[in-house]
C-alpha positions in Angstrom: 112.6 85.5 116.5 109.7 87.5 115.2 107.2 86.3 112.6 103.9 87.4 111.2 100.8 85.2 111.1 97.8 86.3 109.0 94.2 85.1 109.5 90.9 86.0 108.0 88.3 87.9 110.0 84.5 87.6 109.7 83.1 90.7 111.3 79.3 91.0 111.4 77.7 94.0 109.7 77.6 96.2 112.9 81.3 95.6 113.7 82.2 96.2 110.0 80.7 99.7 110.3 82.7 100.3 113.5 85.9 99.1 112.0 85.4 101.3 108.9 84.7 104.3 111.2 87.9 103.7 113.2 90.0 103.3 110.1 88.7 106.5 108.7 89.4 108.4 111.9 93.0 107.1 111.8 93.2 108.3 108.2 92.1 111.8 109.2 94.6 111.8 112.1 97.3 110.7 109.7 96.5 113.7 107.4 96.3 116.0 110.4 99.7 115.0 111.7 101.2 115.3 108.2 99.7 118.8 107.9 101.2 119.9 111.3 104.7 118.6 110.3 104.6 120.4 107.0 103.9 123.6 108.9 106.9 123.2 111.1 110.4 124.4 110.2 112.0 121.8 112.4 110.2 118.4 112.7 109.6 117.7 116.4 110.3 114.3 117.9 107.6 111.6 117.5 106.9 111.3 121.2 106.4 115.0 121.4 103.6 114.8 118.8 102.1 111.7 120.6 102.0 113.7 123.8 99.6 116.1 122.1 97.0 113.4 121.5 95.2 113.7 124.9 94.6 117.4 124.2 93.6 116.7 120.7 90.9 114.3 121.9 89.2 117.0 123.9 88.8 119.1 120.7 88.1 116.4 118.2 84.8 114.5 118.4 85.2 110.8 117.7 89.0 110.7 118.3 88.4 109.4 121.8 86.4 106.5 120.4 89.6 105.0 119.1 92.1 103.1 121.4 95.1 105.3 122.4 97.7 102.8 121.2 96.0 102.8 117.8 96.4 106.6 117.6 100.0 106.4 118.7 100.7 103.9 115.9 99.2 106.4 113.4 101.7 109.0 114.4 104.5 106.4 114.2 103.3 105.5 110.7 103.7 109.2 109.6 107.3 109.3 111.0 108.2 105.9 109.4 107.0 107.1 106.0 109.1 110.3 106.5 112.2 108.2 107.4 111.7 106.1 104.3 111.4 109.2 102.1 114.6 110.6 103.6 116.5 107.4 103.0 115.4 107.4 99.3 116.6 111.0 98.9 119.9 110.1 100.4 120.2 107.3 97.9 119.9 109.9 95.1 116.3 109.2 94.1 114.1 112.1 93.0 111.2 112.0 95.4 108.6 114.6 96.4 106.7 115.1 99.6 104.3 112.8 101.4 100.7 113.2 100.3 97.5 113.1 102.2 95.8 109.7 102.3 92.4 109.3 100.5 90.0 106.7 101.8 91.0 104.1 99.2 94.7 104.2 100.3 94.3 103.9 104.0 92.7 100.6 105.0 94.3 99.4 108.2 94.8 100.1 111.9 97.3 98.6 114.4 97.1 97.7 118.1 100.5 97.6 119.7 101.3 95.9 123.1 97.7 96.3 124.5 94.1 96.7 123.5 93.7 93.2 121.9 93.2 89.6 123.0 92.9 86.3 121.1 90.1 84.2 122.6 89.0 80.7 122.0 86.0 79.9 124.1 83.8 76.9 123.3 85.9 76.2 120.2 84.8 79.5 118.6 87.9 81.7 118.2 87.5 85.5 118.3 89.7 88.5 118.3 88.8 91.1 120.9 89.7 94.6 120.1 89.3 97.5 122.6 86.5 99.9 121.7 85.4 97.6 118.9 84.4 94.2 120.3 84.9 90.5 119.5 85.4 89.6 115.9 85.1 85.9 114.7 88.5 84.8 113.3 89.5 81.8 111.1 92.5 80.2 112.8 93.5 78.0 109.9 96.8 77.2 111.6 98.0 77.2 115.2 100.6 79.7 116.5 103.7 78.3 118.3 102.9 77.5 121.9 105.6 79.8 123.2 104.5 82.7 121.0 104.0 86.2 122.5 101.7 88.4 120.5 103.3 91.9 120.2 100.9 93.6 117.9 97.9 93.1 115.7 97.2 94.9 112.4 93.6 94.7 111.1 93.2 95.5 107.4 90.5 95.6 104.8 91.6 94.3 101.4 90.2 95.7 98.1 88.1 92.6 97.9 86.2 93.7 101.0 87.6 90.9 103.1 89.1 91.7 106.6 92.4 90.1 107.8 94.3 90.3 111.0 98.1 90.0 111.0 99.7 89.1 114.3 103.3 90.1 115.0 104.6 87.4 117.4 107.8 86.7 119.2 108.6 83.0 119.7 111.4 83.7 122.1 113.7 81.1 120.4 117.4 81.5 119.8 118.4 81.5 116.2 119.9 78.1 115.3 123.7 78.1 115.0 124.8 77.8 111.4 127.3 75.0 110.7 130.9 76.1 110.2 131.5 73.4 107.5 128.2 73.0 105.6 127.7 69.5 104.1 124.6 69.9 102.0 125.1 72.9 99.7 123.2 74.1 96.7 123.5 77.0 94.2 120.3 78.4 92.6 119.9 80.3 89.4 116.5 81.9 88.9 114.9 82.4 85.5 111.6 82.8 83.7 110.9 79.7 81.5 112.4 77.5 84.3 111.9 79.3 87.6 115.0 77.8 89.2 118.0 75.6 88.3 120.0 74.2 91.1 123.3 72.3 91.4 121.5 69.1 92.4 120.2 68.8 88.9 116.7 70.1 89.3 115.0 72.5 86.9 111.8 73.9 88.5 109.1 74.9 86.0 107.7 78.3 86.4 104.0 78.1 87.5 101.5 78.6 84.8 99.2 81.4 85.7 97.9 82.1 82.2 94.3 81.1 83.1 94.3 83.4 86.1 95.8 86.3 84.0 93.2 85.8 81.3 90.4 86.0 83.9 91.9 89.1 85.3 92.2 90.8 81.9 88.5 89.9 81.1 87.4 91.4 84.4 89.5 94.6 83.7 87.9 95.0 80.3 84.4 94.6 81.8 85.3 97.2 84.4 86.5 99.7 81.8 83.0 99.5 80.2 81.2 100.5 83.4 80.3 104.1 84.4 82.9 105.1 87.0 81.4 105.3 90.5 78.1 103.5 89.6 76.8 100.4 91.5 77.8 98.1 88.6 81.3 99.7 88.5 81.8 99.0 92.2 80.5 95.4 91.8 82.9 94.8 88.9 85.8 96.5 90.8 85.3 93.8 93.5 85.6 91.2 90.8 88.9 92.6 89.6 90.2 92.8 93.1 89.3 89.1 93.7 91.1 88.1 90.5 94.2 90.0 91.6 94.0 88.4 95.1 93.6 84.9 93.5 96.7 85.4 91.4 98.7 86.8 94.3 97.8 83.9 96.6 98.8 81.2 94.1 102.1 82.9 93.4 103.0 83.3 97.0 102.0 79.7 97.8 104.4 78.5 95.2 107.2 80.8 96.5 106.7 79.9 100.1 106.9 76.1 99.4 109.9 76.4 97.1 111.9 78.7 99.5 110.9 76.5 102.5 112.3 73.4 100.7 115.7 75.0 100.1 115.9 76.4 103.6 115.1 73.1 105.3 117.0 70.7 103.0 120.4 72.4 102.8 123.1 73.7 105.1 124.1 76.4 102.6 122.1 78.1 99.8 123.9 80.4 97.3 121.9 82.8 95.2 122.7 85.8 93.0 122.5 89.3 94.5 120.0 90.5 91.9 118.9 94.1 91.3 115.4 93.0 90.8 114.0 96.6 90.3 116.6 97.3 87.7 115.8 94.1 85.8 112.1 94.9 85.7 112.8 98.4 84.3 114.8 97.0 81.4 112.9 97.2 78.0 111.2 94.0 76.8 109.7 91.1 78.7 109.3 93.2 81.8 105.9 91.7 82.6 107.3 88.2 82.9 110.2 89.5 85.0 107.8 91.2 87.3 105.5 88.2 87.5 108.4 85.9 88.4 108.6 87.8 91.8 112.3 87.0 92.3 112.6 89.7 95.0 109.8 88.1 97.0 111.4 84.7 96.6 114.8 85.9 97.8 113.2 87.7 100.8 111.3 84.6 101.8 114.5 82.5 101.4 116.4 85.0 103.6 114.2 84.8 106.7 113.5 81.1 106.4 117.3 80.3 106.2 117.7 82.4 109.3 115.0 80.4 111.0 116.4 77.1 110.0 120.1 77.9 110.7 121.0 77.7 107.0 123.7 79.8 105.4 122.3 82.1 102.7 125.0 83.7 100.6 124.3 86.3 97.9 127.0 86.5 95.2 127.9 88.9 92.5 125.8 87.8 89.4 128.4 89.2 86.9 129.5 86.6 84.3 127.9 83.6 86.1 126.4 82.5 82.8 129.6 83.2 80.7 132.1 81.4 82.9 132.6 77.7 82.5 131.9 75.9 85.7 134.6 73.4 84.9 137.6 75.5 83.8 136.5 79.1 84.3 137.0 80.2 80.7 134.5 83.0 79.7 132.4 82.4 76.6 130.0 85.1 75.3 126.6 83.8 74.2 123.4 85.6 73.4 120.2 85.0 75.4 118.7 82.7 72.8 121.6 80.2 73.2 120.3 78.0 76.1 123.2 75.5 76.1 126.7 76.1 77.5 129.5 74.4 75.5 133.0 75.3 76.6 135.5 75.6 73.7 138.4 75.1 76.1 137.5 72.0 78.1 134.5 70.7 76.3 132.1 70.9 79.3 128.5 71.0 78.2 125.4 71.8 80.2 122.3 73.9 80.2 123.4 77.6 80.5 121.4 78.1 83.7 122.7 74.9 85.3 126.2 76.1 84.5 125.4 79.4 86.1 124.1 77.6 89.2 127.4 75.8 89.6 129.3 79.1 89.4 126.9 80.7 92.0 127.6 77.8 94.4 131.4 78.1 93.9 131.3 81.8 94.6 129.1 81.2 97.6 131.5 78.7 99.1 134.4 81.1 98.6 132.4 83.8 100.4 132.4 81.7 103.6 135.9 80.3 103.2 135.0 76.8 101.8 136.5 75.7 98.5 135.5 72.6 96.6 138.2 70.0 96.1 136.7 69.0 92.8 137.9 70.7 89.6 134.6 70.0 87.9 131.0 70.5 89.0 129.8 68.1 91.6 128.0 65.1 90.1 124.3 64.7 91.0 122.2 61.6 91.6 119.8 62.7 88.9 120.5 63.8 85.3 121.2 67.5 85.0 117.9 69.5 84.5 115.6 66.8 85.9 112.4 68.8 85.4 110.1 69.3 88.4 106.6 70.7 87.5 105.5 73.8 89.3 102.2 72.1 89.7 103.8 69.6 92.0 105.5 72.3 94.0 102.2 74.1 94.8 100.3 70.9 95.7 99.1 71.3 99.3 100.5 68.6 101.6 102.8 67.2 98.9 106.0 65.4 99.8 109.5 67.0 99.6 110.9 68.1 96.3 113.2 65.1 95.9 110.4 62.7 96.5 108.2 64.4 93.9 111.0 64.3 91.4 111.7 60.7 92.0 108.0 60.0 91.6 108.0 61.9 88.3 111.0 60.0 87.0 109.5 56.7 87.8 106.3 57.6 86.0 
């Protein structure tokens, strides 16, 4: 199985200048390859273009200062972007042509298979990059002992920080998923409560209002600066740091929540959401975008694969309208937050009812049907609230232990 591990780099000033020079050379090569392909009637194969790199080095001063594998990955990047563009066109999207990359939009370089080495001599870990040198690296967590590093991507963030992302192969066989899952859960995501599940938990959405307020203040300050001035550049860094802070906290919450569901259950059922379409709907689009449902579902997907857990995506149509007890559909506007079935009298929070329907559909997908005619009873009252603050606490216990502690308090 393949994973990515990301670490912060701390290059000295001299190496920072070298890194910036190599990144800019890669950007110019990207634009050059794109220009050549636009001039061609028939796009040649990628390896044919890569074969022209040695000849190009003899005519391009500075190109030979960059490692050959890095240059090859630049060519691959152009072709990957062209493939993505072609796929979007085939899906009916109106897209134009690839554009040349300005300096602010090209900030990374990739070593593939060779040209790099992770060293740890005298307790001082460094990342050695061919034709650049050794860069101090902060290894805040260890890689698996059986990991093989396939490639390294070095990137400069808008904040000015440098990071290295290692693509590793752990060589492990994917755990076999159980044929008859015992611990199962259905999850309905939302905004006010980030997730309702069939075990009776309602996970609060994390409160990032303070982070957003600081970001908005920083953006207002930036708008008052003269564009391109030293003060403008200084304030631009502040805005980038506010964005990075908000992003880190959101991803920390999503990682821990998805990790809990992937490890604690044999089957996880979720809705197959058109997240992009939901964000484009009028009204409340900011909160829908900030909820990052797409990122949560992607994290859940690879973590369930890693843990040997079934992840089933079901059709979201009418999961809120259908009664989880008898199946009768009841229309209710968005402001009605309680489900009350006129046919059988079953009452529950509308999102908890939806979670039960999601789980039932997920079990049907893999050929398992509940013997109960009503939703499964839980050990805790339905909608036991779990604070998002508890989810994001570093080193905190499992979700159930946190909830039990909250109930006892």
